PATORKE-67819 format. One line per field, with one value per residue (C-alpha): x, y, z. Coordinates in steps of 0.02 Angstrom, whole numbers, plus 50000, padded with zeros to 5 digits. Example, Ala and Ser with C-alpha at 12.3 -4.5 7.8 and 13.67 -1.06 7.14 Angstrom:
BEGIN
u 50615	50684
v 49775	49947
w 50390	50357
***
This chain:
BEGIN
u 56023	56166	56068	55920	56034	56112	55952	55902	56031	55998	55840	55882	56030	55910	55780	55908	55964	55787	55754	55915	55849	55701	55760	55882	55723	55626	55783	55840	55631	55605	55746	55709	55526	55582	55699	55544	55436	55582	55580	55395	55399	55527	55433	55279	55376	55466	55268	55208	55345	55287	55123	55135	55279	55198	55000	54962	55077	54983	54803	54849	54895	54781	54644	54694	54661	54499	54354	54195	54156	54110	54261	54381	54291	54302	54486	54513	54437	54530	54688	54607	54608	54780	54848	54766	54828	55000	54956	54905	55083	55192	55116	55205	55143	55235	55388	55291	55248	55144	55016	54981	55003	54862	54753	54768	54738	54575	54507	54575	54465	54315	54308	54334	54203	54067	54116	54133	54287	54341	54517	54574	54766	54792	54891	55014	55034	55057	55162	55295	55454	55494	55327	55363	55540	55507	55629	55531	55518	55444	55303	55296	55260	55146	55045	55021	54961	54810	54808	54766	54653	54559	54527	54478	54305	54287	54283	54208	54108	53977	53988	53919	54068	54240	54339	54528	54599	54788	54833	54955	54982	55112	55288	55368	55218	55072	54878	54822	54614	54531	54329	54196	53994	54007	53961	54113	54169	54251	54426	54497	54418	54502	54684	54665	54619	54757	54703	54694	54849	54775	54797	54918	55015	54983	55024	55212	55230	55180	55290	55428	55394	55428	55245	55063	54916	54726	54588	54433	54272	54101	53984	53855	53967	54085	54263	54407	54594	54725	54881	55024	55167	55329	55398
v 46188	46133	45975	46074	46189	46060	45977	46158	46189	45996	46046	46192	46105	45960	46115	46219	46022	46007	46175	46160	46009	46053	46208	46118	46006	46131	46234	46084	46045	46208	46199	46014	46120	46243	46100	46023	46188	46232	46060	46059	46228	46173	46034	46136	46236	46083	46033	46195	46243	46038	46063	46243	46206	46022	46009	46208	46217	46045	46102	46257	46167	46060	46224	46276	46095	46061	46137	46076	46258	46143	46046	46218	46305	46151	46146	46324	46291	46126	46255	46405	46270	46205	46382	46418	46267	46317	46493	46396	46319	46460	46623	46733	46885	46873	46933	47111	47098	47045	47138	47105	46912	46922	47032	46905	46766	46817	46887	46684	46623	46738	46684	46489	46485	46615	46683	46853	46881	47046	47099	47258	47299	47453	47573	47575	47392	47415	47591	47496	47474	47313	47232	47299	47215	47044	46931	46806	46621	46745	46800	46636	46565	46720	46702	46487	46522	46643	46533	46372	46485	46537	46387	46269	46422	46394	46216	46207	46343	46351	46532	46671	46794	46791	46942	46933	47103	47175	47278	47340	47255	47355	47436	47256	47146	47156	47047	46953	46928	46801	46794	46685	46688	46493	46347	46323	46188	46097	46173	46036	45878	45955	45959	45795	45729	45655	45694	45892	45941	46113	46167	46077	46156	46335	46312	46240	46392	46530	46453	46459	46654	46682	46710	46685	46603	46587	46496	46590	46475	46389	46241	46384	46535	46545	46549	46694	46648	46785	46799	46885	46915	47006	47147
w 55128	55028	54954	54928	54813	54735	54689	54643	54520	54437	54400	54329	54230	54158	54113	54028	53946	53881	53820	53724	53656	53590	53534	53419	53375	53320	53216	53128	53084	53032	52897	52839	52815	52727	52623	52587	52522	52407	52332	52316	52228	52108	52069	52041	51910	51823	51793	51753	51622	51549	51529	51435	51331	51284	51320	51274	51123	51036	51091	51005	50852	50857	50865	50704	50612	50692	50563	50688	50802	50923	50945	50911	51074	51170	51131	51194	51334	51386	51343	51453	51573	51580	51572	51734	51815	51752	51821	52005	51983	51953	51969	51859	51932	52056	51968	51970	52144	52294	52275	52098	52124	52260	52145	51998	52121	52194	51993	51947	52064	52037	51874	51943	52072	52030	52207	52263	52329	52384	52414	52521	52540	52651	52559	52721	52681	52484	52488	52646	52562	52626	52589	52388	52407	52474	52410	52291	52410	52532	52408	52361	52558	52579	52396	52420	52613	52541	52391	52495	52641	52469	52404	52561	52600	52412	52413	52606	52658	52547	52574	52434	52464	52537	52606	52588	52680	52708	52846	52939	53130	53195	53147	53120	53036	52936	52950	52827	52861	52767	52820	52759	52796	52762	52906	52981	53067	53212	53194	53322	53257	53041	53146	53204	53027	52960	52773	52829	52737	52676	52872	52912	52742	52801	52983	52896	52790	52924	53058	52909	52889	53074	53062	53173	53130	53204	53138	53219	53188	53229	53159	53054	53120	52967	52961	52975	52971	53032	52977	53041	52949	52994	52868
***
């Protein structure tokens, strides 16, 4: 009987140590991931500023020097493309709030893709004081998650319409649901593929927010991505 108790205590101690080691590694991974994301965003901002301050300015000067109308129009188009790239790198609308930034993101994707993108943010979420006062880093993470999901849907789904719904989930969380009626994909296979950084980036960013992400998809049945985010 004493031997059984000793063995049980020993096993409990082993499991406790394993749990603590695993917990510590997960915490270290989250800290490391947060640092990587912060570095990536700083680099995005640097590149965006460089593009804006050099390429955009040079194109503006060139535009006034050109006399041929076709060349002027081409110059304007290139300048517009560069500005869109700058916006994708560092969305200035985030300074006004997450709702405004998501609205602008959908408008940009509409123009670029020609697809119908429907955005609906529930009033209960939109008017929530916590939602309206998220720190910039949290807003940026949420924005990047939505940006990646929409970009994947536009590139790969073959859908004509994409819907983005932001609604309340409970008192502590809200949900972002992005749906398309496209061709869908094999999720298990996609997650195992080494070059599927988009899906892994989504998972990493959601985890850094303390949220959860679920993919619902089958080949030929469209895709729905559900992200639960704490206030």
